[in-house]
Every structure is written in C-alpha cells, then in structure tokens.
N, C-alpha and C positions, 0 to 999 in steps of 0.2 A: 676575802677567805682565798687562801691557793688553792687551787686544785691540785688534788691528790692523783699521785700516778696509780694507784687503787682505781681510783673512780673511772678514769680514762683507759686501763687496760683490760675492762671487763665486755664482753660479748653485750652489746645493747638490747634493750628486749622491745618488741613492737610497738609501735604507737596507736595500734588499732585501728587504720584505714584513715578515708578522707574524713577530715576534720568539720567537715559543713553537715556530711551526711549524718555524723555523730550526733549534731547539735540537732538535726531536723528530727532524730530518733528519739533525743533526751527532751526536744518542745513538744512532741507529738502529744495531742490531745488536751492541751494547755489552753484554754482561751484567754487571749490578750484582755486586759482592762481598755486599752488604750489604743486608736489605729496605729499600726503597725510601720515602725523605723526600724532598717534593718541596716545596721552598720557592721557586719561580720568581714564581705570580703573586699580585698583592696583593688576592686575594680575602679579605676578613674572613671568619674562623671563629668569633669569638668569639659567645657568644648574643645573639640580637637582644631588642628590650626583650620584657617579658614580656604587655605589651597587644595584641600584634600581632594575633591569633588574635581575641581579643575585638573590636577595631575593625572589622576585615575582616568578620566576622559581622554586625556590626549593620548594616552598609553594603553586603550583598550584592546586593541588590535594585539597586541604582546599576551594576552589573554590565550592568545591561538598557540604559542610557540612553549617549547621547554625549555625549562631556565638551565643557567651552567649553574653547578653546583657549587663553584667558587665564587658564584656572583659575577656581576657585571663590573666591568673596570670603572664604569661611574659610581657603582655603589664601594668599591673598594677605596676608590681615592677620596669620595665625601666621607666615608667614616675615618679614613686614615688621615683627614686634614682636622675633622674634630676631635679625633683622638690627641694629635699633635697639640692641638691648640688649648684644649679642655686640661689636660694633664702635663703638657711641656713637654713633650717627649721629643728627641731629638730629629736629626735628618734622617740619622741610621734606621729608622724606625720603615721599614718596607711594606706597605700596606697590600702590593699584589702578592707578598708570602706570608702575611701576619695576619690577614683578615678574611672571613667568612660569615658567607649570612646564615641565618637559622630561621626555623618558624619557630620564632618565639624566643625568649634565651631558655625557657623549661625545656623542650628538646635537647638543647645542646648540653644542658646541663647533666640530664640522665645519660644519653649517647655517648658525653665526653667522658664518663668513667669506665665504660666497655673500651673504648679506646686506649684511656689511660694504663687499663691492665694488661691489652696487648701491644703498645707501644714500650712499655716499660720490660716487660718479658720477667717479672720477679715471680720465678717458680721455686724457689728455696722454701717457703714458706707460705702459711695462708694469707693473701692479700688484705690489706687492711684500709677501710676508707674512714676520716676521720670529719665529722660532720659536728656544728655547734647545736646545742640543745639548752633553748627550743630552736628548731631549724625548719625550713621549707619543705614542705613533703619530698618534692623530686628530688632532693639528695639521697634521701634512703632509696629512693625507685633507682636511680644510680649504682650506687652498691649494690644493692639486690641485684641489679642485671648482671652485675659483674663479676656475682658470687663470691663477694668480700665481706669481710667482716665488719660490722659498724660497729666504730668507738665514737663516743658520745661526749664531747664537752659540756659540763654543765653550766650555765649562768653562774658568774659567782653571786653572792648573795650581795654584794654592795654595788653590782651593776659594771662592775669593770671586766675588761677583757681577760677569757682566759690565758694563765701563765704559758706560757710555750718553753718555759724553762725547768717545768713540772713533768714535760713529756717525755717518755722512756726510749730511750735510744732504739732500743729492740724492735718496739712499737714502730718507730718512725722509719726503721730500715725495709720493713715489710709494707709500708703503706704507698697505694698508688695515688690515691686522690686526698686531696684534704680540702673539705669546702668551707670556704669563708665568706660572708655576705657584711659588706659595709656601703651604705649604712645598713646596719641589721635589721632584718624583721623578724621578730617586731619590735625589737627593744629599740631601734634607733641610734643606736650605738655607733660611732664613728670612729674609727682605727687611724691611728696620728699616721704619719709615714714611717718615724722610726719602729714604729710595731710592725706593718708591714714588711719593711726592710729585714725583720730580723725573722718574719717568716718565707721568705725567698732564701734566704739565708740558708736556714732548716731544709729546705724544698732540695736546693741544691747538693748540700752536706749528703743529705741521704735518699736523695733522686726518686722524688715523687713531684706530682703536677700540683698547684695550688690552682683551686679553681675560685675564683672570686667574681660572688655575686653581685654586680655592680648597679643593678636595676634600679635603685632609688638615688642614684649618685647625683644628680640635678636636683632632687627634693632635700633641701637643706634650710635650717634656718640663718645661718650666717656666714661662715666660711664653706668653699666647696670641697668636700671632701678627697680625698688624695685615692689614688688607686695604685693598684699592683702593679699595673706595666709601669708608672712613675716610680715607686720603689724597686724593682727591678734593673730599669735603667741606671737608677741612682747609684746603684752598686758597681756594676760594670760595665754599662752601656747597653747588654745585651736582655732578651726576654727570655732566657732559658728557664725553664721549668715553671711558668706560670700560663694561664689563661684568665681573660677579664670577659665577662658576659654582660651586655645591655640590651636593651629592645626600645621600640615605640614606646610601649603600652604604657608606662610611666610617664616617660620624659615628655611625650607629645599627645598623651590622653588616645591613644590608639591601639587598646588591649584587642581588638576584635580582627586588626589587620596581621596578627602573626607575622611579626615580622624583627628579627634579633640580630646580633651578633655574636661572632668569638674573635677576638683578638689575644697574640700572645706569640708564645715560642713558635717560629718559624716551621721548624722539621715537625712538632707535633700537631701545628695547624693543618699542614700540607695530608699527614697520617691521617688525620680525625677525617679532614676531607673525602679521603679517599674510602674511609669506613661508610662515610654518608652517602657516600655516590650510590651504596647498593645497599644501605638500611632507612636511608630518611629520605623526606621529601624537600623537593628547592623551594626557593623563595618564588613565588608569581614575579616577571618581571615589570608589570604596573606596579607592584609593591615595592620593589627596589627602587625604582623611580620616582616613589612618595619618599620613601626613606631619603634618596638624595637630597630631595626639596626639604626634607624635616631636619636633618644633619648638617644644613646649612642655613638654617634660621633660628636665632635664639631669640625673637621677641615671644614668640608663644611659649615659649620654657619659661622667659622671664615672668610673663603675666600667671603662669601656670604654678610658679613657685609661690609668686604674691599670695594667692588664692588659698594655698596651703597653710602660711605662715599666718594668714588673717585669723584663720578658723584656730591654728595652734594658742594664738593670742587670744581668742574668746576662750578657750578650754582654761587657760592657766589663769582668767581672770573668775572663771564660775565655778570651775572647779578645785582650786587651791585651798580652802577652808575642808576640804574633804579629804584631799590627796596629797596635798603639798604640790612640788613641782611637777607638772604633768608634760612639759616641752621637753621633748627630745632632739637631739642633734641633726636627725635627719629621720628621711620617710613622712610617711601621712598616718601612722598610728599612734594611737593611746596605748599604754601600756600600764594597766591600773592594778596598784596592789590592792586587792579589796578584802584580805584577812580580817580587817574589824569584822565584818560581816558573814564571815565565812570565807568557802573555798571557791574558784571561779565558777565551777559549775552549778553550784547555789546560786551564787549572786547572777548569774546569767539566766537561770530559771527564775529568780525574785523581780528581775527587771523586766523579763519578757510578761509574765505574768502580770504584776501590776503597774507596768509602766508601758506596756506594748513597744518595748524596745530591743532588738535581737543583737547581740554580741558575740562574740567568740569566747567561750571558757580557755585558759592559757594553757589547760593541759592538754588541749586536744590537738595542740600544734607543738606537742613536746613527747617525749619517750620515757619511760619511769627507767630510773638508773637502777645499778646492781641492790641497791640497800631498799628499792621500793618506793623512794622519794622522786617526786615529779618537778623540777625547777619551775614549771609552769602553773603549777596548781592554784597559787594564792593569788593569779593575775587574770582579768580580763582583756581581750585587745577590743578595740575600736577602731574601724577603718574611717579617718574623716573626707571622706568621699561626696558625701551629700552636701547640699548649697550651706551658705552659712546661717541662713535661716531655718532650716532642718536641723542644723547640726545645733543651733542655740535651744529648738525646743527639745532633741534629743541630752543636752546637758541639765536643761531645767526637770526633765524626766528622773532623770540620776538622784539630783541633788534632792527630789520630793521623796524618790524612792527610799533613797539609804540615810538621808541625814536625820 
C-alpha cells in the first residue's frame, strides 16, 4: 500500500504517554495463572564485555573531573575508526568535527530536534517533524520540545518502507527533522542503501536533517545493515544534512552505562555540541574510556548477535504454525500479527492472564492516524532479551494459549 499524502499531511494525535505505564495500568488487578515472564522492554540481558570492570577501575579517578562536551580525543578516534570500518566511510570523514558523545542515544534524539529547529531557522511556516509510526517515543518528545507539528508515516500494510515519493514537497519544505530507524523498532525492517540515498537527497533538496536511529545496527540476521552516513558519502562524499545515532546499549549490552554517540554533518554536530554544552550532561570520562575499548572490540558483538539469532531461529521453529515467518532482518523484537485472536491489547491481556507472559501491545508504541486507525493495533511486540530456555518457555506458553 502506497502512503497517501493525506495521511501524512495531518497533525498527529497523541499516543497517550509512556507505553509501559499504560501496560501496567491495563494489567492492574489481573492475577496471572503462571509465574511471570516479562518480555516487554528492550533491555539487553546478555552478558556485557568481560573487560568492563577492569576499564572502569583503571579510570575511576576520572570521575572527579568534568568531561569535555565534545568528548575525549580517544573517544572520537575510536568511534571514527569504528564508523569507517563498519560503514566503509572515506578518509575524508573527520571524527574530530563529526562525532560527539551522548548520554545514551535517547538524549541526543530529543535534544537534536531542538538544535535542528534553531540551526535551520525555518521561520516562514510552522516547523514539521516527520516520524515513523510505530515509533520510539523519544522522537515525539523531540518534536514536542521543538514546538513542531508531528507528521506520522504509518507502516504500510505489506511491511514495506514508507513511499518517499508520496511526500508533499510543501511539507518537506517546512520540515526540520526526519526521524528514521534502521533496523526499525519494532518491525525489524532494514532500509537498503538506495532508499537511504533517496532520503538524503530529499533532505538536501528541502533542507532538513535526517536523524537516523541506528542503535540496532549490529543486531542483524545476515548482512550488516547500511547506514545513513554511508548513504550520504555515496552521493557526494559529504555528510550534509544527516546525523546517525548509536550507543553501547544494544551493541555491547550496556544500557545502564548511558553512553551513545551522534555522528554526521560537521557543521550541525558543532552547533549541536554548543547547545548541549549548556543544556545537556556530559559523558563521564571513565565511561568514555570504556566506550573506546568497546568500539575497538568486535568479538563480544559477534557473540551477542549469535545469541539473538539463536532465539530468532527458535521462534521461527516454534511459532511459524501460528504466525508464519517471524524472523526480522534486524533488531531483537518479534512483531506478531495477532488479529486472528483480537487486537494487540486484548491478546496482551489474555497472554498475561492465562500464560503469565507480559508482552507489549503494538498500539502502545504507535499513534492514531487522522482517520482513527492505529498501525500497531493488530500487533504485539516481544523483546527477545531473555535466555534461550526462558524464551522457549515463553514461546510454548504462546502456543498453549493461542493454538
């Protein structure tokens, strides 16, 4: 199904708050029949790298120092080397000008939108921010803080990527930021390089910033996903109008460390850093030292990916009779169409009551469209963060409950 201009050109409705609080409210008072298995939050539970404690201990005295907002030279160098190797960037990529650390990618995704508004200085019309739908709730927070109109791109019924050719040029002219995720959360869709190049060309033609959320870039089934920096360089060798966000949370199983990065358009990155210097916290120096070690090591990333892929293979084997293909190109979520049994909220309640399995209704991470439909309504999201054996038990409970 092609994306209609009408559905894009209307102001988005509120999604109703934190999805996990909504789920707690929804399930309150329901006594599950079996012991609790929670697979709602995308919080990695695999082992972090073995060297974490060693690196933090070696640098513990640096907790007494205020960190530079631009990060340490070693941090920028390590991230730059990783980006070059991972995405095939040219020697023109200057990490000193194009990379800054973040307190996790979420903080950057929110504050970046405010900086985009001030950086672009589009004052002739109401600024717009384009978001996927379903979407990570922080995208909406960024648009709200920037005082922008939220424009939602619904997930096409066939699971394809939104049709960029269907976007109204007048809308794009007043757009300040276009949030995009590859691999997508929750659908696991990976955008091919040509699609990303088309998005970059639109950003340059209409002068907006692409915020590419690539936090799941290292969790994939077969081929490494392309990235927005790679697409931008492929066009003209520059990073104009694009920023990639990544972190240690998913790649290295370190969500509690709160260390991420923004990399891209050097002029925007420097403008963004100046804003963060008065509005956002720095990343502690021992944490930056740990990031240097993490981005220089691929063995733990390969093992992490193997563990997720093992669970995807198990899910495919066990759940295919009920759901067909459950394997996603990237990320670590199952995005299951449960419309045979009701909507996502109804099925989430049923799984909790009868099977003790807590999953997230898809509608809670999506917003209603102007026509009242919600593109996540018929889905549930399951985070494959538990062990293989716990996952096996969860899948068996789904079969017992829904078969």
